[in-house]
Backbone as numpy.savetxt, mean C-alpha at the origin, in Angstrom:
# Nx Ny Nz CAx CAy CAz Cx Cy Cz
18.58 13.20 -14.31 17.88 12.30 -13.39 17.46 13.05 -12.14
16.22 12.85 -11.68 15.74 13.58 -10.52 15.76 12.74 -9.25
16.32 11.52 -9.32 16.42 10.68 -8.14 15.20 9.82 -7.90
14.14 9.99 -8.68 12.97 9.15 -8.52 13.15 7.87 -9.31
12.38 6.86 -8.94 12.45 5.59 -9.64 11.09 5.31 -10.24
10.97 5.36 -11.53 9.70 5.16 -12.20 9.46 3.67 -12.42
8.24 3.21 -12.11 7.91 1.80 -12.29 6.47 1.68 -12.70
6.23 1.06 -13.85 4.86 0.82 -14.30 4.70 -0.68 -14.54
3.76 -1.30 -13.85 3.47 -2.72 -14.07 2.15 -2.81 -14.81
2.15 -3.43 -15.96 0.94 -3.49 -16.78 0.03 -4.63 -16.38
0.55 -5.62 -15.68 -0.28 -6.73 -15.23 0.36 -7.39 -14.04
-0.39 -8.26 -13.38 0.15 -8.99 -12.24 1.35 -9.82 -12.67
1.28 -10.44 -13.85 2.38 -11.28 -14.30 3.67 -10.51 -14.42
3.59 -9.25 -14.86 4.81 -8.45 -14.98 5.48 -8.27 -13.63
4.71 -8.19 -12.57 5.29 -7.97 -11.26 6.19 -9.11 -10.85
5.89 -10.33 -11.30 6.70 -11.47 -10.92 8.01 -11.53 -11.71
8.03 -10.89 -12.88 9.18 -11.01 -13.75 10.03 -9.75 -13.84
9.58 -8.66 -13.24 10.36 -7.42 -13.24 10.62 -7.01 -11.79
11.70 -7.53 -11.17 11.96 -7.20 -9.77 12.11 -5.70 -9.59
11.36 -5.15 -8.64 11.38 -3.72 -8.43 12.77 -3.22 -8.06
13.51 -4.01 -7.26 14.81 -3.53 -6.82 15.80 -3.42 -7.98
15.66 -4.26 -9.03 16.54 -4.14 -10.18 16.23 -2.89 -10.98
14.95 -2.52 -11.03 14.57 -1.31 -11.74 15.05 -0.06 -11.01
15.03 -0.14 -9.69 15.41 1.03 -8.89 16.91 1.21 -8.78
17.67 0.12 -8.77 19.11 0.23 -8.55 19.76 1.16 -9.56
19.29 1.11 -10.80 19.88 1.94 -11.84 19.72 3.42 -11.56
18.76 3.80 -10.73 18.51 5.21 -10.47 18.81 5.63 -9.04
19.41 4.71 -8.25 19.71 5.07 -6.87 20.72 6.22 -6.82
20.49 7.13 -5.92 21.45 8.18 -5.65 21.86 8.08 -4.20
22.98 8.65 -3.84 23.45 8.59 -2.47 23.65 10.00 -1.92
23.50 10.11 -0.62 23.74 11.39 0.02 25.23 11.65 0.08
25.60 12.85 0.50 27.02 13.18 0.61 27.73 12.28 1.60
26.97 11.70 2.54 27.57 10.80 3.53 27.68 9.37 2.99
27.14 9.14 1.80 27.24 7.82 1.20 26.13 6.88 1.61
25.10 7.35 2.29 24.02 6.47 2.74 23.05 6.20 1.61
22.65 4.94 1.41 21.70 4.64 0.34 20.34 5.22 0.64
19.59 5.54 -0.40 18.25 6.09 -0.23 17.18 5.06 -0.51
17.57 3.81 -0.72 16.61 2.72 -0.92 17.21 1.43 -0.43
16.37 0.48 -0.08 16.84 -0.81 0.38 15.73 -1.57 1.08
16.11 -2.59 1.83 15.12 -3.32 2.63 14.53 -2.34 3.65
13.22 -2.39 3.80 12.56 -1.31 4.52 11.56 -1.82 5.54
11.17 -0.92 6.42 10.06 -1.11 7.34 9.13 0.07 7.14
7.85 -0.21 6.94 6.88 0.85 6.66 5.92 1.05 7.82
5.54 2.30 8.03 4.49 2.59 9.00 3.64 3.75 8.50
2.37 3.73 8.89 1.39 4.69 8.40 1.24 5.84 9.38
1.15 7.06 8.85 0.92 8.24 9.69 -0.48 8.81 9.51
-1.13 8.53 8.36 -2.47 9.06 8.12 -3.21 8.17 7.12
-4.49 7.90 7.42 -5.36 7.15 6.53 -6.61 7.97 6.28
-6.87 8.32 5.03 -8.04 9.15 4.73 -8.66 8.72 3.41
-9.99 8.83 3.27 -10.61 8.59 1.96 -10.21 9.70 0.99
-10.26 9.41 -0.30 -10.01 10.43 -1.31 -11.17 11.42 -1.32
-11.04 12.46 -2.11 -12.14 13.41 -2.27 -13.33 12.71 -2.91
-14.53 13.21 -2.65 -15.76 12.55 -3.09 -15.85 12.39 -4.61
-15.19 13.27 -5.36 -15.29 13.18 -6.82 -14.35 12.14 -7.43
-13.57 11.45 -6.59 -12.63 10.46 -7.11 -13.21 9.04 -7.12
-14.34 8.82 -6.47 -14.98 7.51 -6.52 -16.47 7.66 -6.24
-17.24 6.60 -6.53 -18.67 6.65 -6.26 -19.02 6.16 -4.86
-18.00 5.74 -4.09 -18.22 5.40 -2.69 -18.88 4.06 -2.44
-18.81 3.13 -3.40 -19.39 1.81 -3.17 -18.56 0.96 -2.21
-17.28 1.31 -2.07 -16.43 0.69 -1.06 -15.75 1.83 -0.31
-15.99 1.90 0.99 -15.45 3.00 1.80 -14.75 2.42 3.02
-13.50 2.83 3.21 -12.72 2.40 4.37 -12.44 3.61 5.26
-12.90 3.54 6.50 -12.64 4.60 7.46 -11.91 3.98 8.64
-10.72 4.50 8.93 -9.88 3.80 9.89 -8.88 4.75 10.54
-8.51 4.43 11.77 -7.44 5.12 12.48 -6.36 4.10 12.82
-5.11 4.54 12.74 -3.98 3.69 13.09 -3.29 4.22 14.35
-2.84 3.33 15.20 -2.10 3.75 16.39 -0.76 4.35 15.97
-0.19 5.24 16.78 1.10 5.84 16.44 2.21 4.79 16.37
3.19 5.05 15.54 4.36 4.19 15.44 5.38 4.61 16.48
5.99 3.64 17.14 7.00 3.90 18.16 8.37 3.53 17.60
9.18 4.54 17.27 10.48 4.30 16.66 11.40 3.51 17.58
11.15 3.57 18.91 11.98 2.83 19.85 11.62 1.34 19.88
10.46 1.01 19.35 10.03 -0.39 19.26 9.52 -0.64 17.84
10.42 -0.62 16.86 10.00 -0.61 15.46 9.26 -1.87 15.02
9.43 -2.97 15.73 8.73 -4.19 15.34 7.42 -4.40 16.10
7.02 -3.43 16.89 5.69 -3.46 17.49 4.69 -3.01 16.43
3.74 -3.86 16.11 2.81 -3.58 15.01 1.85 -2.45 15.36
1.55 -1.63 14.35 0.47 -0.66 14.49 -0.86 -1.41 14.55
-1.87 -0.76 15.12 -3.19 -1.37 15.24 -4.23 -0.48 14.57
-5.21 -1.11 13.95 -6.23 -0.39 13.20 -7.59 -0.54 13.87
-8.32 0.58 13.89 -9.70 0.60 14.39 -10.55 1.35 13.38
-11.62 0.73 12.94 -12.49 1.36 11.95 -13.35 0.33 11.27
-13.74 0.61 10.03 -14.58 -0.34 9.30 -14.47 -0.12 7.80
-14.84 -1.15 7.06 -14.93 -1.09 5.60 -16.37 -1.39 5.23
-16.98 -0.52 4.44 -18.35 -0.73 3.98 -18.33 -1.12 2.50
-18.90 -2.29 2.21 -19.04 -2.77 0.83 -20.51 -2.67 0.45
-20.82 -1.85 -0.53 -22.20 -1.68 -0.97 -22.54 -2.58 -2.16
-21.54 -3.27 -2.69 -21.75 -4.26 -3.74 -20.66 -5.32 -3.57
-20.82 -6.51 -4.15 -19.78 -7.54 -4.01 -18.45 -7.06 -4.59
-17.38 -7.38 -3.90 -16.03 -7.06 -4.36 -15.34 -8.38 -4.67
-14.80 -8.50 -5.90 -14.21 -9.77 -6.32 -13.13 -9.51 -7.37
-12.79 -10.56 -8.10 -11.70 -10.44 -9.06 -12.12 -9.85 -10.40
-13.35 -9.40 -10.51 -13.74 -8.64 -11.71 -13.25 -7.20 -11.61
-12.75 -6.81 -10.45 -12.26 -5.45 -10.23 -10.81 -5.30 -10.69
-10.48 -4.11 -11.15 -9.09 -3.70 -11.38 -8.61 -2.89 -10.17
-7.31 -2.72 -10.07 -6.73 -1.92 -8.99 -5.56 -1.12 -9.53
-5.47 0.13 -9.12 -4.35 0.98 -9.53 -3.77 1.67 -8.30
-2.46 1.66 -8.22 -1.76 2.27 -7.10 -0.78 3.31 -7.61
-0.83 4.48 -7.01 0.15 5.53 -7.31 0.83 5.89 -6.00
2.14 5.86 -5.99 2.89 6.24 -4.80 3.60 7.55 -5.09
3.25 8.58 -4.33 3.83 9.91 -4.50 4.96 10.12 -3.50
5.98 10.82 -3.91 7.09 11.15 -3.01 6.99 12.61 -2.57
7.68 12.93 -1.51 7.67 14.29 -0.98 8.81 15.08 -1.61
8.55 16.32 -1.91 9.60 17.18 -2.49 10.72 17.37 -1.47
11.90 17.71 -1.97 13.06 17.85 -1.10 12.88 18.95 -0.06
12.04 19.95 -0.36 11.80 21.01 0.63 10.64 20.66 1.56
10.01 19.49 1.32 8.94 19.04 2.19 7.64 19.81 2.06
7.49 20.60 1.01 6.32 21.47 0.88 5.23 20.94 -0.03
5.52 19.91 -0.85 4.51 19.44 -1.80 4.75 17.99 -2.16
3.70 17.37 -2.70 3.80 15.99 -3.17 4.21 15.97 -4.64
5.09 15.04 -4.98 5.50 14.81 -6.36 4.81 13.53 -6.81
3.84 13.66 -7.71 3.03 12.51 -8.09 3.79 11.54 -9.00
3.36 10.28 -8.90 3.82 9.22 -9.80 5.27 8.82 -9.63
5.75 8.76 -8.37 7.06 8.16 -8.15 7.01 6.70 -8.56
5.90 6.04 -8.27 5.63 4.68 -8.75 4.18 4.62 -9.22
3.94 3.92 -10.30 2.57 3.65 -10.75 2.47 2.16 -11.00
1.54 1.50 -10.33 1.37 0.06 -10.46 -0.07 -0.22 -10.80
-0.29 -0.97 -11.87 -1.65 -1.24 -12.34 -1.92 -2.73 -12.42
-3.02 -3.16 -11.81 -3.50 -4.53 -11.93 -4.79 -4.47 -12.75
-4.80 -4.93 -13.99 -5.99 -4.80 -14.83 -7.14 -5.70 -14.43
-6.93 -6.60 -13.49 -7.99 -7.47 -13.00 -7.54 -8.15 -11.73
-8.42 -8.99 -11.17 -8.11 -9.78 -9.97 -7.71 -8.92 -8.78
-8.40 -7.81 -8.61 -8.04 -6.89 -7.52 -8.17 -7.53 -6.15
-9.18 -8.37 -5.97 -9.36 -9.01 -4.67 -8.19 -9.95 -4.37
-7.86 -10.81 -5.32 -6.77 -11.77 -5.12 -5.42 -11.10 -4.98
-5.18 -10.03 -5.75 -3.89 -9.37 -5.65 -3.74 -8.62 -4.33
-4.84 -8.11 -3.78 -4.79 -7.51 -2.45 -4.40 -8.58 -1.43
-4.98 -9.74 -1.55 -4.71 -10.85 -0.65 -3.26 -11.31 -0.75
-2.72 -11.30 -1.96 -1.37 -11.80 -2.16 -0.29 -10.77 -1.85
-0.52 -9.52 -2.22 0.53 -8.51 -2.10 0.52 -7.78 -0.76
-0.61 -7.79 -0.05 -0.68 -7.14 1.26 -1.39 -8.07 2.24
-0.80 -9.23 2.56 -1.53 -10.27 3.28 -2.05 -9.87 4.65
-1.26 -9.18 5.45 -1.73 -8.80 6.79 -2.87 -7.81 6.72
-2.73 -6.82 5.86 -3.79 -5.84 5.66 -5.03 -6.50 5.06
-4.85 -7.41 4.11 -5.97 -8.05 3.44 -6.85 -8.83 4.41
-6.25 -9.43 5.41 -7.04 -10.18 6.38 -8.07 -9.28 7.06
-7.71 -8.01 7.27 -8.62 -7.07 7.92 -9.56 -6.43 6.90
-9.03 -6.06 5.74 -9.79 -5.32 4.74 -10.82 -6.20 4.04
-10.47 -7.46 3.79 -11.35 -8.37 3.07 -12.20 -9.24 3.99
-11.73 -9.41 5.22 -12.41 -10.31 6.13 -11.87 -11.72 5.99
-12.06 -12.54 7.00 -11.48 -13.88 7.02 -11.99 -14.75 5.87
-13.27 -14.61 5.49 -13.82 -15.46 4.44 -13.11 -15.29 3.12
-12.94 -14.06 2.68 -12.28 -13.80 1.40 -10.78 -14.01 1.49
-10.23 -13.94 2.72 -8.79 -14.07 2.87 -8.32 -15.50 2.72
-9.16 -16.47 2.96 -8.77 -17.88 2.94 -8.22 -18.26 1.57
-6.97 -18.74 1.54 -6.37 -19.15 0.28 -7.06 -20.41 -0.23
-7.05 -20.57 -1.54 -7.68 -21.73 -2.14 -9.16 -21.54 -2.40
-9.73 -20.44 -1.94 -11.13 -20.14 -2.18 -11.24 -18.91 -3.08
-12.32 -18.79 -3.85 -12.51 -17.57 -4.65 -12.51 -16.35 -3.74
-11.87 -15.30 -4.21 -11.77 -14.08 -3.40 -13.01 -13.22 -3.67
-13.95 -13.26 -2.74 -15.20 -12.51 -2.89 -15.59 -11.94 -1.53
-15.92 -10.64 -1.50 -16.45 -10.00 -0.30 -17.88 -9.60 -0.59
-18.81 -10.08 0.22 -20.22 -9.77 0.01 -20.56 -8.39 0.60
-21.61 -7.75 0.12 -22.01 -6.44 0.68 -22.21 -6.53 2.19
-21.78 -5.48 2.88 -21.88 -5.44 4.33 -20.78 -4.58 4.91
-20.59 -4.69 6.21 -19.60 -3.88 6.92 -18.64 -4.82 7.65
-17.35 -4.61 7.44 -16.31 -5.35 8.17 -15.72 -4.40 9.19
-15.72 -4.81 10.43 -15.25 -3.96 11.53 -13.87 -4.38 12.00
-13.05 -3.38 12.29 -11.72 -3.61 12.86 -11.67 -2.95 14.23
-11.31 -3.72 15.24 -11.23 -3.19 16.60 -9.84 -3.44 17.16
-8.97 -2.41 17.04 -7.63 -2.49 17.59 -6.88 -3.72 17.08
-6.98 -3.96 15.76 -6.38 -5.13 15.15 -4.96 -4.82 14.67
-3.99 -5.71 14.97 -2.61 -5.47 14.52 -2.48 -5.67 13.01
-1.63 -4.87 12.40 -1.38 -5.00 10.96 0.11 -4.88 10.70
0.61 -5.76 9.86 2.02 -5.75 9.47 2.09 -5.22 8.04
2.69 -4.04 7.88 2.74 -3.41 6.55 3.88 -4.01 5.74
3.72 -5.27 5.37 4.73 -5.94 4.55 4.15 -6.22 3.17
5.04 -6.24 2.17 4.66 -6.45 0.78 5.62 -7.49 0.20
5.24 -8.78 0.21 6.18 -9.85 -0.14 6.86 -9.70 -1.49
6.18 -9.11 -2.47 6.77 -8.99 -3.80 7.55 -7.68 -3.99
7.63 -6.87 -2.95 8.35 -5.59 -3.02 9.31 -5.49 -1.84
10.43 -6.22 -1.88 11.36 -6.22 -0.74 12.20 -4.94 -0.63
12.26 -4.16 -1.71 13.09 -2.95 -1.75 12.21 -1.75 -2.04
12.41 -0.68 -1.27 11.69 0.57 -1.50 12.61 1.74 -1.20
12.36 2.89 -1.83 13.07 4.11 -1.42 12.68 4.46 0.02
13.57 5.09 0.72 13.26 5.55 2.07 12.69 6.95 2.01
11.79 7.25 2.93 11.25 8.61 2.99 9.78 8.63 3.35
9.20 9.80 3.20 7.80 10.07 3.52 7.04 10.05 2.21
6.05 9.16 2.07 5.37 8.97 0.80 3.86 8.89 0.97
3.17 8.96 -0.14 1.71 8.90 -0.14 1.24 7.80 -1.08
0.44 6.89 -0.54 -0.10 5.75 -1.27 -1.53 6.08 -1.68
-1.78 6.14 -2.98 -3.10 6.48 -3.51 -3.61 5.29 -4.30
-4.70 4.67 -3.83 -5.22 3.47 -4.49 -6.66 3.65 -4.93
-6.93 3.19 -6.15 -8.31 3.15 -6.64 -8.61 1.73 -7.10
-9.88 1.33 -6.98 -10.35 0.03 -7.47 -11.72 0.21 -8.09
-11.99 -0.52 -9.17 -13.28 -0.39 -9.82 -13.49 -1.44 -10.89
-14.57 -1.26 -11.64 -14.89 -2.15 -12.75 -15.22 -1.29 -13.97
-14.61 -1.61 -15.11 -14.81 -0.79 -16.29 -14.36 0.64 -16.02
-15.25 1.59 -16.28 -14.90 2.99 -16.04 -15.35 3.48 -14.67
-16.02 2.61 -13.93 -16.50 3.00 -12.60 -15.39 2.83 -11.56
-15.21 3.82 -10.71 -14.28 3.74 -9.59 -15.10 3.59 -8.32
-15.03 2.43 -7.69 -15.83 2.17 -6.50 -15.10 2.51 -5.21
-13.77 2.59 -5.28 -12.98 2.76 -4.05 -11.80 3.67 -4.32
-11.52 4.55 -3.38 -10.33 5.40 -3.46 -9.88 5.73 -2.05
-8.62 5.48 -1.76 -8.10 5.68 -0.41 -6.68 6.24 -0.49
-6.34 7.04 0.50 -4.99 7.61 0.60 -4.38 7.21 1.94
-3.14 6.78 1.89 -2.38 6.48 3.12 -1.05 7.20 3.02
-0.77 8.06 3.99 0.55 8.68 4.06 1.41 7.79 4.96
2.59 7.45 4.46 3.42 6.50 5.20 4.90 6.85 5.12
5.65 6.25 6.02 7.09 6.41 6.05 7.75 5.07 5.75
8.78 5.10 4.96 9.59 3.93 4.68 10.98 4.19 5.25
11.41 3.33 6.21 12.70 3.54 6.87 13.56 2.28 6.70
14.89 2.43 6.82 15.75 1.24 6.74 15.32 0.22 7.79
15.23 -1.03 7.37 14.77 -2.08 8.30 15.81 -2.29 9.39
15.43 -2.05 10.66 16.38 -2.26 11.75 16.68 -3.75 11.93
17.81 -4.03 12.53 18.11 -5.41 12.87 17.19 -5.86 13.98
16.78 -7.11 13.94 15.92 -7.64 15.00 16.64 -7.48 16.33
15.88 -7.00 17.31 16.46 -6.79 18.64 17.01 -5.40 18.84
17.08 -4.60 17.73 17.54 -3.23 17.82 16.35 -2.31 18.07
16.23 -1.78 19.23 15.12 -0.91 19.59 15.49 0.56 19.52
16.42 0.86 18.71 16.77 2.25 18.50 17.86 2.71 19.40
């Protein structure tokens, strides 16, 4: 065992019936001090960049900067400034695939496929459901409204110093560490969107604990 936790979700329905924390518990390892390497977490982003040009056709492009995370005030939300350009309608005909890479123990390279999560359809709705705070900014208020079809029309959505809470309601447990989130979305064999976010997952502090 290499200490990684492999997870493949074949559909949205599987995510509701295969709790991630139960899959990970079997592979948890502990440090010599006995500290767990996974649990309830708080996430923050250190870098947001588009993928290389050959990884998508660029029909959906997100360019954004995030404010620095303050470890002394862990519950102060990061803020995003940038924009998302949609060159064609984005809706639930899209699929979405997420790969989360972990950092090697020597910190020198990325280890791909620590987690692989695949949504074969309903990419717009699953973004809205699984990343609600981010979805409000990425999709815009119109597509974010629950009870309505999730559709983003072609155009540009602008973010100006908007707060974002990096919470994932269906994923309460994550390994701790420095990781890379690689997401693609498309239709059929076409990849319209590809984005990379480097982020940190840390043990969730108690409310009121400012470090």
